[in-house]
N, C-alpha and C positions, 0 to 999 in steps of 0.2 A: 506494499502501499503507499503511496507516496507523495505527504504528509500536501499543504498547497504552499511553503517555504520553503520545498523540497527544488521547488525547478530555477533554473538559472533563471529568470525573469524577473519572479520571486524575490531571491536573491541579492541582485543587482536593485531591484524595486531600495530593496526594508536598507539596506542601507543608504538609496537617492534617500530617502524619509525621512534617517536619520541626520545626516549627512546636514541636507537643505533646515530641517529644524533648528539643527547647532545654530547655523549659520544665519537666521533669521531675531533667536530669544539667547541664543547664549549658549541657553542652556543640553543638557544631550536626553532625549528621549526614550533612548534604554541606557539606563545607569551602568548594569554588568548584567554580562551574559549570562552567569553563575552557570546554573547545570544544565544546563542548554546551552551550548556549549559555539553558539552560533550564535554570532547577532540579526541574523532572520529568523532561528525557534524565539533565539528571548523577545523579540520584539512583538513574534503571532505570539505568543501566552502571556505578553503584558498585564500585570492588573487594572494601564492605559485604553481604551479606545480608542482603537486609532483607527483610521481609515482615509480613504484617498482617492479622485477622482479624475476622468483624463482631464482631455484640452476641447473637445469632442465639443462641437453647436450645441451640445446639449448632454451634456457632460459625462462621464460611464464610469459606477465603480471600480473600481482594477484589482484595488487593497480594501481588507476587514482584517483584521484579525480576530483571533476565536471569541476576546473578548465584544466586542461590535457585532460581531455572528450568534452569538447570546441573546442582545438587546438587542437588538432587530428582528430577533427570534429566524432567522434565517441559513442558510449554509454558506458554501464559497461560493459552489455549483447557481447556487438560488440569484444570488446578490456580483458577484461580477458580473459585470457586463450594460447591467440596469443600472436607466433614469437617477444621477441619483437625487434627480429633482424630484424620486418618486417617494426618499423616503423623509418628504412633508408636503400635508395639507395642500390641494390644489389655491386656498386658503392663503395661506403665507408663504408664499412661492416668491412672490414682489419681494415679502425683505428679504428673507435669504438668496433671492439674486442679488441685492441690492446690495449685499454687504458684502458676497461673494466680488463681486463689484468693485468693491473701497480690498479688499486685501490683495486683490490682484494685482493692484495699483500699487499700494502703500508694500506687499510683500506678506506681511504676516499681524492678523490684531490680535488680541487676546479681551479675557472678558464674553464671550458672544457667551448672546444664550436666544435658544427657540424649541417651537416643541416639534418634535418628529414623534411620525409612526413607524409601527411594528410591520411585517409580512404577517402579521398573525390579527391584526390592525390596534392592537396595545397603541394612546397612547401616553409619551415621557417632554418631561421637559428637562432640555440639556444648561444646563449649565457649569461659567467661567470655560470658557473650550478654548481652545486654542486651533485657529486656523493658521497656515503658513501656505506662501509657494512652495511646489515642492521642484526645485531648477539646484541644473548642477552645476561646476564648480566655476565654468566660464555662464551662464545667466542663463540662461536654457527654460524653457517654460515644461514642463510635464505635467501639470497640472495643477490640484490643489486636498489639503491636505486634512484634516482637523484630529486634534485629541482634545482629549475630558477626563474627568475622571469621578462627574459628579451627573446626574439627571435625580427626576423625583418623576413618581406615575403618576401620569393625571387622573386617570379615569376607565374603567373599564367596560366602555362602552366601544366594541366591533368597526370599525369599518375598517375592512379590504383591502390590503396596501395595490 
């Protein structure tokens, strides 16, 4: 069985996520690899929620660690390739898009909060998230990413993703 972090692309993208996070914030996304032995495995199993999307006109998720998959009540195969806008309900998408545009212009932002919806229709409020542009050492843009550790479940009302 191959785990998501065991593909060459995910190994490279994990390094890019960590390097660009450090570039913008001056902080490490993964403090240590510890028992996982590799950066990509440690990031995938991090207690922090980490996910990213690409640069398409309608950006699609291209990475989610296990904590993100659990929170969104989904699997890697179900989430990867899904338009990231579908993680938010239609009425909050303009606010989300405005914030993503600000991040694209500034490079990164912290203290973001927004309502998201799981694949099973449960709503939660993300608090104190950091969003950043995923860039390489010469500044090429590969997408945007988010990291957070705080959220609150809002209700048990079901709305299908």
